[in-house]
Kinemage of the C-alpha trace (Angstrom):
@kinemage 1
@onewidth
@group {chain A} dominant
@subgroup {mainchain}
@vectorlist {calphas} color= white
{ca met a 1} P 0.000 0.000 0.000
{ca leu a 2} L 2.823 2.417 0.817
{ca phe a 3} L 4.441 1.680 -2.563
{ca ala a 4} L 1.209 2.511 -4.400
{ca his a 5} L 1.002 5.851 -2.565
{ca ala a 6} L 4.628 6.693 -3.411
{ca glu a 7} L 4.018 5.804 -7.062
{ca arg a 8} L 0.853 7.959 -7.184
{ca thr a 9} L 2.705 10.869 -5.562
{ca glu a 10} L 5.456 10.669 -8.194
{ca leu a 11} L 2.819 10.509 -10.940
{ca asn a 12} L 1.195 13.709 -9.663
{ca lys a 13} L 4.410 15.543 -8.798
{ca val a 14} L 4.117 19.237 -9.670
{ca leu a 15} L 6.734 20.141 -12.275
{ca phe a 16} L 6.049 23.857 -12.732
{ca ser a 17} L 3.425 26.523 -12.392
{ca ala a 18} L 2.508 29.487 -14.543
{ca gly a 19} L 0.368 32.074 -12.867
{ca glu a 20} L -2.426 30.323 -10.973
{ca gln a 21} L -2.067 26.952 -12.724
{ca ser a 22} L 0.319 24.043 -12.091
{ca trp a 23} L 1.273 21.053 -14.233
{ca thr a 24} L 2.281 17.627 -13.000
{ca ser a 25} L 4.340 14.761 -14.316
{ca arg a 26} L 1.063 13.110 -15.428
{ca asp a 27} L 0.259 16.217 -17.497
{ca met a 28} L 3.674 15.971 -19.123
{ca asp a 29} L 3.152 12.240 -19.814
{ca leu a 30} L -0.177 13.056 -21.457
{ca tyr a 31} L 1.437 15.834 -23.499
{ca glu a 32} L 4.298 13.628 -24.701
{ca ser a 33} L 1.946 10.748 -25.525
{ca val a 34} L -0.465 12.907 -27.541
{ca leu a 35} L 2.361 14.733 -29.279
{ca ser a 36} L 4.038 11.459 -30.214
{ca asp a 37} L 1.078 9.196 -30.972
{ca ile a 38} L -1.390 11.663 -32.484
{ca tyr a 39} L 0.748 14.476 -33.887
{ca lys a 40} L 3.683 12.165 -34.733
{ca lys a 41} L 6.206 14.628 -33.320
{ca lys a 42} L 8.845 14.533 -30.629
{ca arg a 43} L 8.701 18.309 -29.990
{ca leu a 44} L 6.507 21.226 -31.051
{ca thr a 45} L 9.484 23.167 -32.354
{ca glu a 46} L 13.046 22.446 -33.328
{ca phe a 47} L 14.046 25.438 -31.196
{ca ser a 48} L 13.163 23.677 -27.922
{ca lys a 49} L 16.244 22.788 -25.906
{ca asn a 50} L 14.703 19.597 -24.470
{ca glu a 51} L 11.369 17.848 -23.862
{ca phe a 52} L 10.745 19.677 -20.579
{ca asp a 53} L 11.276 23.097 -22.188
{ca asp a 54} L 8.985 22.015 -25.018
{ca phe a 55} L 6.265 21.138 -22.504
{ca ile a 56} L 6.592 24.518 -20.764
{ca leu a 57} L 6.559 26.225 -24.169
{ca ser a 58} L 3.336 24.413 -25.050
{ca arg a 59} L 1.621 25.627 -21.874
{ca val a 60} L 2.671 29.294 -22.118
{ca ser a 61} L 1.890 29.261 -25.854
{ca leu a 62} L -1.555 27.890 -25.071
{ca lys a 63} L -2.137 30.753 -22.619
{ca glu a 64} L -0.956 33.292 -25.200
{ca ala a 65} L -3.041 31.702 -27.989
{ca asp a 66} L -6.107 31.992 -25.755
{ca val a 67} L -5.362 35.673 -25.055
{ca phe a 68} L -5.162 36.454 -28.775
{ca gln a 69} L -7.877 33.966 -29.776
{ca ile a 70} L -5.589 32.342 -32.340
{ca ser a 71} L -7.437 30.111 -34.797
{ca tyr a 72} L -6.224 26.531 -34.968
{ca asp a 73} L -6.904 23.244 -36.738
{ca lys a 74} L -9.565 21.402 -34.771
{ca arg a 75} L -8.893 17.690 -34.557
{ca ser a 76} L -10.285 14.748 -32.635
{ca pro a 77} L -8.365 11.589 -31.793
{ca thr a 78} L -9.431 8.539 -33.789
{ca glu a 79} L -10.718 5.441 -32.045
{ca val a 80} L -7.399 3.694 -32.741
{ca glu a 81} L -5.476 6.591 -31.176
{ca arg a 82} L -7.800 6.563 -28.155
{ca lys a 83} L -7.233 2.844 -27.623
{ca lys a 84} L -3.476 3.306 -27.899
{ca leu a 85} L -3.661 6.035 -25.240
{ca ser a 86} L -6.131 4.190 -22.978
{ca ala a 87} L -4.211 5.267 -19.838
{ca phe a 88} L -5.905 8.658 -20.282
{ca thr a 89} L -9.606 9.520 -20.304
{ca lys a 90} L -11.482 10.735 -23.370
{ca asp a 91} L -11.776 14.221 -21.824
{ca glu a 92} L -8.047 14.354 -21.046
{ca leu a 93} L -7.185 13.354 -24.615
{ca asp a 94} L -9.620 15.824 -26.176
{ca arg a 95} L -8.329 18.691 -24.005
{ca glu a 96} L -4.700 17.858 -24.749
{ca val a 97} L -5.252 17.539 -28.516
{ca met a 98} L -6.912 20.971 -28.465
{ca ala a 99} L -4.172 22.439 -26.231
{ca ile a 100} L -1.411 21.221 -28.538
{ca ala a 101} L -3.251 22.472 -31.632
{ca lys a 102} L -3.665 25.956 -30.147
{ca ala a 103} L -0.072 26.083 -28.918
{ca gln a 104} L 1.217 24.832 -32.255
{ca ala a 105} L -0.713 27.540 -34.136
{ca leu a 106} L 0.938 30.279 -32.062
{ca ile a 107} L 4.378 28.637 -32.215
{ca glu a 108} L 4.207 28.446 -36.010
{ca ile a 109} L 3.479 32.181 -36.131
{ca lys a 110} L 6.379 32.906 -33.791
{ca glu a 111} L 8.763 30.616 -35.711
{ca thr a 112} L 7.960 32.601 -38.849
{ca gln a 113} L 8.569 35.897 -37.032
{ca his a 114} L 11.726 34.721 -35.257
{ca lys a 115} L 13.529 32.697 -37.871
{ca asp a 116} L 16.463 31.683 -35.695
{ca ala a 117} L 16.709 29.889 -32.360
{ca val a 118} L 18.199 32.824 -30.428
{ca arg a 119} L 15.325 35.189 -31.249
{ca phe a 120} L 12.717 32.467 -30.719
{ca asn a 121} L 14.171 31.509 -27.338
{ca thr a 122} L 14.286 35.186 -26.295
{ca trp a 123} L 10.546 35.369 -27.006
{ca phe a 124} L 10.041 32.129 -25.044
{ca glu a 125} L 11.933 33.547 -22.036
{ca leu a 126} L 9.709 36.656 -22.169
{ca met a 127} L 6.612 34.431 -22.161
{ca lys a 128} L 7.911 32.508 -19.140
{ca arg a 129} L 8.325 35.811 -17.288
{ca lys a 130} L 4.944 37.126 -18.450
{ca tyr a 131} L 3.153 34.025 -17.156
{ca val a 132} L 5.360 33.773 -14.033
{ca val a 133} L 6.613 30.247 -14.723
{ca arg a 134} L 8.024 28.624 -11.589
{ca ile a 135} L 9.834 25.326 -12.110
{ca lys a 136} L 9.286 23.024 -9.123
{ca thr a 137} L 11.969 20.360 -9.695
{ca gly a 138} L 15.697 20.883 -10.082
{ca glu a 139} L 16.390 17.934 -12.379
{ca asn a 140} L 14.348 19.322 -15.308
{ca lys a 141} L 16.200 22.589 -15.877
């Protein structure tokens, strides 16, 4: 029983917060699974330094896309994709597919504006400050 509690705690470990919202290791697992299995990508942008940065970028980009009401390609997971990702609920999958689509729409705009990694990452750092991103674990920096 103690092992199950420790495993659940690790699964729900808060990785970072941005403003009033926090994201856990389960959120990151969902993000990586949807990105990989549905969008067939390892990262949203080639400018991301690592998977953790890419996850943070997706969340702050989602916030920014919502502020500017960026239009995005609406997509629903297929039944095959849902079965492959059965560790997550239908609502979780639908929300994450939408979140990635919105974030991706904004990131594509920003990649076009900031054609090199240095300028893109400067914008990303500004977004982290704007949304008051606080990283909770030291090993993900």
